[in-house]
N, C-alpha and C positions, 0 to 999 in steps of 0.2 A: 394108502387106504387098503384095509384088509378085504379079502375076497367076500367075506360075509357082509361087510359094509357095501361093497359094490353090488352084491346081489339084492340087498335091501333097497338101495337107490334105484336099481333097475326095476324092481317090483313097484316101487312108488311111482316112477315115471310111467310105467305101463298102466297103472290104475288111473293116473291122470289122463293119459292119452285115450283110454277107453271111454272116459266121460266125454272128452272132446268129440270123439267119433260118434257117440250116441246123440249128443246135442245136434251136431251137424246133420246126422241122418234123420233126425226128427222133422226136418224141413224138406225131406225128399219128395213128399207128396204135394208140395206147393205148386199149384197150377200155373201161376204167373212166373215165367222164367226169370224175369228181372228181380222180382221179390225174393225168389229162391236164392239167386246169386247173392243178393244183399244180405239176407239173413244168415246164410251159411258162412259167408266171409266174415261177417260181424262176429259170429260165434267163435270162429277160429282165432280172430285177432284179440277178442276179449279174453279168451282162455290163455292165449299166449302171453298177454300182459300179466295176468294173475300168476301164471307159472314162473315168468321171468323174475318178477319182483318178490315172489313168495308172499302174496298178500295175506295179511292176518285178518281174522274175523273182526277185530276191533277197527282196523282200517276200512274194511268193507262197511261196517256199521257207520263210520264217520262219513264215508262217501255217500251212503244212502241219505243220511241226515243233511248233507250239503246239497244234494240234488233236490231234496224235499224243500229246503229253504229257498233254492232258486225258483222252484215252482210257486211257492207261497208269495214271493215278491212280484212275480210276473202278473201283469194285468193288461188291460187294453191301452194303457198309457206308458207302460214300462215293460220291456222285453229282456229279462235277465238271462234267458237262455241264449239269445243272440249275443248278448254281451259276453257270456261265457265262451261261446263259439269264437267270438272275435279275439279275446285275449289268449286263447289257445292256438291261434293261427288257423283254426279249422275253416273259418269263413274265407280267409284269403286263399287257402289251398283249394277250396271248392271253386272259388272264382277262377283260379289259375287253370284248373282242370276243365271247367265249363266254358271258358272264354279264351280259347287259344288265340295267340297273336295272328292278325291277318292284315297284311299290307301296312298301311299307315293308320288303321283304325285306332281311335282313342282307347287307351287302356282302361280296364275296369278296376275297381277296388271295392272295399267293404260297403255293405248296405247300411250297417249300423242299426241301433235299436230305437231310433227316434223318428222314423218315417211315419207319417199319418196319411191315411187315405182322405180324398176329398178336400185337399187344401184349396183355398180360394184361388180363383183365376185373376190374374192381372193382365192388362194390355201390354203389348210390346212397349218397353220404356217405363213400365210401371214400377211401383215400390213394393218389395216383398217384406219390408221391415215390420209393417203393421204396428208401429209404436215401440218395437224392441230397441234397446239402447245400443249404440255403437257408432264408430266412425262411418259416415256414408261412403259407399263404394259403388262405382259405376262398372258393371260387368257387361261386356258385349262380345259378339262373335258370330260365327256362321255355323250352320249344320249342313254337312255334305255327306255324300256316300264316298266310298273308296275310289270311285272314278272321278271325283271332283264335282259331281252334279249336286246342286242345291237340293235340300230336302224340305220343301215348303210344308208348313203345317205340323212339323214335328212337335210333339208335346214335350215340354221341358219342365220337370218338377225340380224345384230347388228348396233346400232347407238348411238352416244353420243356427248356431248358438248366438246369443247376444254377447255384449262385451263383458258380462260377468261369467261367461262360460256355460250358460244354462239355455236349454231349449224350452220352448213354450210349454211343452207337456210336463216339464219338471216343476212348473208352478201349479198351485192348487186352485187358481181362480178361473180356469177354463179359457184363458186367453189363446188366441191364434195369432202368432207373430213369428217373423223370421222364416216363413214358409209360404209358398204359393206355386201355382203353375201358370205357364204361358205357352203360346204357340209361335213357332218361327213364322216369319212373314213369307210372302210369295217368292222371295229370293233366298229363303233359308236363313235369313238374318234374325238375330234376337238381341235384346238388350234389356237391362233392368237395373234398378237401384237395389242394393242390398247393404250389407255391412262388411267392413274389413274383418276377415276372420281372425280369431284369437285362439291361442292354445288353451286347453282346459282339461281338467281331470274327468275321466269317465266316472259314473256314479260309484262311489266307494263306500256307501253306507249299507250295502247289502252283502250277500255271501261272496260274490265275485271280488268285491273290494277287499274283503277279509282274506281271501285266498292270495291276492296280490301282495297284501301287507305281510302275510305269513311267509311268502317266498321272496320278500325284499325286492319286489318289482314296482316300478313307477306306474301310476294310473294315468299319466299325462298323454294327451293326444296332441299331435301337431296341428297347428291352425289350419282349418280347411272349410270348404263350402261344398255341400252335397249337390249332385245332379243325378237325375234319372231321365233318360231321353228315350222316347218310343216313337216309332213311325212304321207304317205299313211296309213290309218287305225287308225291314232292317232288324238286326239283332238288338234287343233292348240293352241299353248302356246304363250301368250303375257305376258312378265314379265320384271322385272329389277333385277339387283343385286345391293345392297347398301353396303357402305363402313363401316365396323365395326370401331367404335371410332370416326366417324364423329360427331363433336359437334352439328350439325344441327339435328341429330337424337333426341336429348333431347328437342329441340325447336319445333319440329313438321314439317311435310311436308305439303306444301300448297295444295296438291291435294290428301292427305290421302292415299298415295300409298304404304307406308312401311308395310311389313309383316316380322315378326321376322325370319322366315325361309329363307328369301332372303338376310339377312344381312351376308356378307361374309368378311373374312379376306383378305385384300390386304397388303401383307407383303413386306415392303420396303427392298430393297437390297442395300448394300453399293456400292459406286463406285468401279469398277474393278471386281465385282462379275461376274463369267462366266454366260452367258445367256443359257437357255435350248437348243437353236438351234445354238449357236455359233455366233449369231448376235453381231455386234459391236455397243454398245450404247454410246460409248465415255466415258469420265470421268464424268459420271452422275449416280445418283441413279436411280433405276427402281423398279418396284413392280411386284409381281406375285399373281395370284388368281386362286383357283380351284373351278369350278362350275359344278357339275354333274347335268344333266337335266333328269328328269323322266317325260315321256309323258303319259297322261291318254288315254285310248282307245276312239275312236271316238263315239262309241256306248256303253253306260253304262247301 
């Protein structure tokens, strides 16, 4: 490289750095110290990305169009921005940062885009399926703290896809199925009927799906059942359990959500096997799974 070329490059780098410095400095008067830290760090990292990849104006325009499309698809029943966060691993990284390992507390994983507030309550031993199709599954366990003490009254939110791989909110008829909440009993025990989880693709008809297709990535999620557990004095737990033996475990999870400690045995029961609560499941197979939940303290 000639001296003149080096000088030109140095001048260009200086121009770019001056802009970075100006943008960062524009947040100097932010009175909230945390907001100031976030905005200045965001500015540095965004500009570092643009400079590293030498982003073109056409690529910038495409990115704006992509984010606009993500916003246009998002509504009160579909959260495409969470889906985008999930497939980029941002959701899992945020969870890793915000939920550090503590003793034997149950590990957290992604929230996902399909949680809905005010799911119906079922009694302990109730059925969350609500008419959703799938192999019946009996799930039971305890909720304790890290000292082994039961957590009576813990609120347990559960939601899952049906055997076709769809959540209730993906249907247009307003159904509420495959989701509910219940409360642990006086001994911290819980149990309910759900469905044996199945692998399914995340919604691929929107901009996130198009991005995955363009980058030759699979949209498939490993079979799972969602939990969110809350109790006074305990850290809120957002997690899944995954099905041991699911072939998709070997192929990978599109949102990077799998943790080994959350892979559980869903043991299939032959037709005619008596159910734990005496329910009649007809001449069908069913499965059962045990999942003991351990909550970390709110303050560590």
